[in-house]
Backbone bond lengths (Angstrom), bond angles and torsions (degrees), N, CA, C in turn:
res aa  C-N    CA-C-N  psi(-1)  N-CA   C-N-CA  omega(-1)  CA-C   N-CA-C  phi
1 M - - - 1.439 - - 1.525 108.95 -
2 Y 1.311 113.77 151.45 1.459 120.78 178.92 1.520 109.88 -136.23
3 I 1.329 114.71 152.56 1.454 120.20 170.14 1.519 107.18 -125.03
4 R 1.309 115.25 156.08 1.465 120.47 176.69 1.520 108.07 -105.28
5 L 1.333 115.21 123.28 1.450 121.89 176.08 1.516 108.61 -134.78
6 N 1.310 115.80 120.37 1.471 120.72 176.98 1.528 112.33 50.45
7 Q 1.317 116.01 51.23 1.467 122.97 177.78 1.530 113.02 66.83
8 R 1.325 117.48 13.77 1.459 121.20 177.77 1.517 109.35 -111.77
9 R 1.289 115.72 145.52 1.466 122.68 174.96 1.521 106.97 -103.27
10 I 1.320 116.14 115.82 1.458 121.16 -171.92 1.522 109.61 -121.07
11 A 1.325 115.83 129.36 1.468 121.70 179.83 1.523 110.10 -75.01
12 V 1.339 115.04 130.73 1.460 122.11 176.75 1.519 109.01 -133.52
13 D 1.334 115.08 160.56 1.461 118.63 174.82 1.532 108.94 -83.04
14 R 1.313 116.91 -176.77 1.463 120.02 -174.83 1.524 112.95 -65.21
15 D 1.344 117.74 -18.44 1.462 121.58 178.81 1.529 112.99 -97.86
16 G 1.328 117.12 1.57 1.461 120.97 177.33 1.509 115.89 91.06
17 Y 1.338 118.10 9.94 1.465 121.56 176.28 1.522 109.11 -83.67
18 L 1.332 116.38 142.66 1.456 120.39 179.43 1.523 110.68 -60.78
19 K 1.318 116.14 136.16 1.469 120.18 174.49 1.519 110.76 -80.54
20 N 1.327 116.57 -31.36 1.460 122.11 179.92 1.524 107.84 -117.42
21 L 1.314 116.82 109.44 1.461 120.88 -177.23 1.521 112.47 -61.24
22 D 1.332 117.35 -22.82 1.465 121.03 179.11 1.529 112.57 -73.17
23 D 1.326 117.82 -10.74 1.467 120.43 176.12 1.524 112.17 -74.88
24 W 1.321 117.44 -12.04 1.460 121.56 -174.45 1.522 112.24 -76.07
25 D 1.304 115.95 137.83 1.455 124.18 165.16 1.526 106.44 -153.28
26 R 1.311 117.88 179.89 1.465 120.97 -175.87 1.528 111.99 -63.00
27 D 1.324 117.11 -34.06 1.468 119.61 177.43 1.529 111.37 -67.73
28 V 1.318 116.43 -40.50 1.468 120.48 176.79 1.524 109.00 -63.46
29 A 1.331 117.16 -42.69 1.464 120.57 178.08 1.523 110.50 -58.21
30 A 1.314 117.16 -44.94 1.468 120.49 179.30 1.529 110.88 -62.38
31 G 1.328 116.79 -39.91 1.463 120.47 177.99 1.518 112.32 -66.84
32 L 1.330 116.99 -40.81 1.464 120.67 177.38 1.527 110.17 -65.75
33 A 1.325 116.59 -39.29 1.468 120.42 177.89 1.527 110.51 -63.31
34 Q 1.304 116.23 -41.73 1.464 120.18 179.05 1.526 110.50 -60.40
35 R 1.316 116.60 -38.22 1.470 120.65 177.62 1.530 111.28 -65.02
36 E 1.320 116.96 -21.11 1.476 122.59 176.61 1.527 110.97 -98.34
37 N 1.330 116.76 9.93 1.474 122.79 -178.52 1.526 112.63 62.46
38 L 1.334 115.71 38.01 1.461 121.54 177.92 1.517 110.22 -120.93
39 S 1.313 115.50 143.97 1.455 122.64 171.46 1.528 106.03 -112.32
40 L 1.315 117.15 123.24 1.463 120.90 -171.17 1.527 112.41 -78.33
41 S 1.331 114.68 126.74 1.459 123.03 176.09 1.533 108.82 -105.78
42 A 1.321 116.36 178.54 1.470 120.55 176.51 1.525 110.65 -59.06
43 E 1.330 117.23 -35.72 1.462 120.84 179.45 1.529 111.17 -65.91
44 H 1.325 117.13 -39.01 1.473 120.48 176.01 1.530 110.09 -62.64
45 W 1.325 116.14 -45.25 1.466 120.27 -177.12 1.520 112.06 -63.42
46 E 1.342 117.65 -33.60 1.467 119.98 175.79 1.525 110.65 -58.21
47 I 1.311 115.83 -44.92 1.462 120.74 -178.36 1.525 110.30 -70.34
48 I 1.319 117.36 -42.03 1.464 121.32 179.04 1.527 110.56 -60.04
49 E 1.315 116.65 -46.67 1.466 120.27 179.67 1.525 111.10 -65.10
50 L 1.331 117.10 -39.67 1.453 120.98 176.71 1.528 110.30 -60.87
51 L 1.321 117.49 -44.25 1.462 121.59 178.67 1.523 111.43 -61.56
52 R 1.311 117.00 -43.90 1.464 120.19 -178.88 1.538 110.47 -65.46
53 D 1.328 116.85 -38.61 1.473 120.41 176.29 1.523 110.48 -64.01
54 F 1.337 115.89 -44.09 1.465 120.96 178.62 1.529 109.86 -59.21
55 Y 1.328 117.18 -44.68 1.460 120.97 -178.96 1.533 111.12 -64.48
56 R 1.328 117.15 -41.19 1.472 120.04 178.00 1.528 110.68 -60.82
57 Q 1.317 116.52 -36.49 1.470 120.35 -177.72 1.528 112.53 -78.31
58 F 1.344 117.70 -43.33 1.459 120.71 -171.24 1.533 114.68 -112.11
59 E 1.332 117.77 -7.91 1.470 123.95 179.73 1.527 112.15 56.91
60 I 1.320 115.25 38.68 1.459 121.96 176.77 1.531 108.03 -152.81
61 S 1.317 116.17 147.13 1.462 120.82 173.37 1.526 107.32 -86.45
62 P 1.342 117.47 129.66 1.457 118.83 -175.89 1.525 113.02 -73.91
63 A 1.313 115.71 144.09 1.463 121.55 170.89 1.531 107.57 -73.94
64 M 1.305 116.70 173.75 1.468 122.04 -172.67 1.523 113.35 -56.36
65 R 1.299 117.83 -48.70 1.469 120.02 -176.60 1.528 111.23 -60.19
66 V 1.306 116.94 -43.89 1.471 121.29 179.21 1.527 109.97 -68.12
67 L 1.325 117.02 -39.38 1.464 120.38 178.45 1.530 110.61 -60.49
68 V 1.324 117.31 -47.70 1.466 121.26 179.61 1.526 109.92 -58.23
69 K 1.314 116.37 -44.51 1.466 120.43 -179.31 1.528 111.12 -63.10
70 Q 1.328 117.09 -45.38 1.463 121.20 -179.67 1.532 111.37 -64.06
71 V 1.315 116.88 -41.49 1.467 120.21 178.17 1.521 109.20 -61.74
72 G 1.317 117.74 -43.31 1.459 120.99 177.91 1.516 112.69 -60.25
73 I 1.316 116.13 -42.41 1.470 120.91 179.81 1.522 111.19 -67.63
74 K 1.322 116.73 -46.18 1.470 120.99 -172.84 1.526 113.92 -85.40
75 L 1.348 117.43 -34.18 1.467 120.32 -172.50 1.525 113.98 -117.09
76 G 1.327 117.23 -3.93 1.454 120.40 176.76 1.518 112.82 106.24
77 A 1.330 113.68 156.79 1.460 121.27 -175.04 1.518 113.22 -61.32
78 E 1.314 118.23 -34.20 1.474 120.01 -178.65 1.526 112.49 -66.38
79 K 1.317 117.88 -26.22 1.469 121.45 177.02 1.523 112.09 -96.76
80 G 1.312 116.63 -18.77 1.457 121.41 -178.81 1.510 112.03 -85.10
81 R 1.319 114.88 55.23 1.466 121.86 179.92 1.518 109.26 -135.41
82 S 1.304 116.28 142.91 1.465 120.78 -179.82 1.515 112.19 -56.30
83 I 1.318 117.29 -41.50 1.466 120.94 -176.73 1.530 111.39 -62.89
84 Y 1.319 116.94 -37.83 1.471 120.98 177.47 1.525 110.11 -62.25
85 L 1.331 115.98 -47.15 1.461 120.18 -179.08 1.526 111.77 -68.02
86 M 1.332 117.37 -34.91 1.467 120.99 177.52 1.522 111.39 -62.77
87 K 1.317 117.03 -35.50 1.468 120.52 178.91 1.526 110.87 -68.53
88 L 1.314 116.41 -33.99 1.470 120.25 -178.75 1.526 112.60 -80.61
89 F 1.338 116.98 -42.12 1.470 121.67 -171.79 1.533 111.65 -131.82
90 P 1.332 116.48 64.08 1.475 118.01 179.19 1.519 110.98 -72.70
91 P 1.297 119.84 156.06 1.457 128.57 -5.25 1.519 112.47 -92.23
92 S 1.325 118.18 -4.98 1.469 122.62 -176.82 1.530 109.11 -135.90
93 P 1.337 117.85 90.83 1.464 120.90 -173.01 1.519 115.81 -53.59
94 A 1.317 118.74 -45.76 1.462 119.83 -178.05 1.524 110.38 -63.20
95 R 1.309 116.85 -42.13 1.471 121.40 -177.86 1.531 111.02 -70.73
96 I 1.314 117.94 -50.65 1.465 121.69 -175.84 1.530 110.83 -68.66
97 A 1.323 117.48 -45.00 1.464 120.04 -179.36 1.529 111.13 -64.36
98 S 1.327 117.57 -38.79 1.463 120.05 177.58 1.525 110.93 -63.81
99 K 1.309 116.53 -41.22 1.471 120.02 178.45 1.520 110.41 -60.57
100 I 1.322 117.25 -47.84 1.466 121.50 -178.89 1.524 110.70 -65.99
101 A 1.329 117.22 -33.10 1.465 121.89 178.56 1.522 112.09 -75.68
102 G 1.333 117.47 -2.68 1.458 121.38 178.12 1.517 113.66 79.37
103 L 1.318 116.88 19.93 1.460 122.10 -176.09 1.525 111.14 -103.26
104 P 1.330 116.95 164.63 1.460 119.71 176.49 1.532 111.33 -65.62
105 R 1.297 115.32 159.77 1.465 121.60 175.71 1.536 108.71 -61.78
106 P 1.338 117.56 133.50 1.466 119.16 175.90 1.523 110.38 -59.08
107 A 1.303 117.68 140.23 1.458 122.71 -173.51 1.518 112.88 -61.10
108 N 1.306 118.92 -34.17 1.455 121.90 -175.35 1.517 114.00 -95.09
109 C 1.317 118.76 9.69 1.462 120.98 -178.86 1.519 109.96 -101.26
110 L 1.308 116.49 128.36 1.468 121.77 179.51 1.506 111.23 -77.72
């Protein structure tokens, strides 16, 4: 499967996750977010960058519990809450944010 973003043809799996992580850039992220009916703010980008850093370090996309913990550690307790992430990336923050960040689907997300 392919999607068209900014005149580019990008391979995705049946759920819309990038097949080639090297296809990701900020424009692709914005296009993927638009497909999820999201407009990316500075708060979204903080989480996206955190996810990409986490993936570079551990080579896995974090499930929700780990994501909440990492956000709390890196960005502070007020952002390290499920409700905060739900407002940014509904209905499943770990799944939606990972998709927009160009990462694989978290293993524990349905």
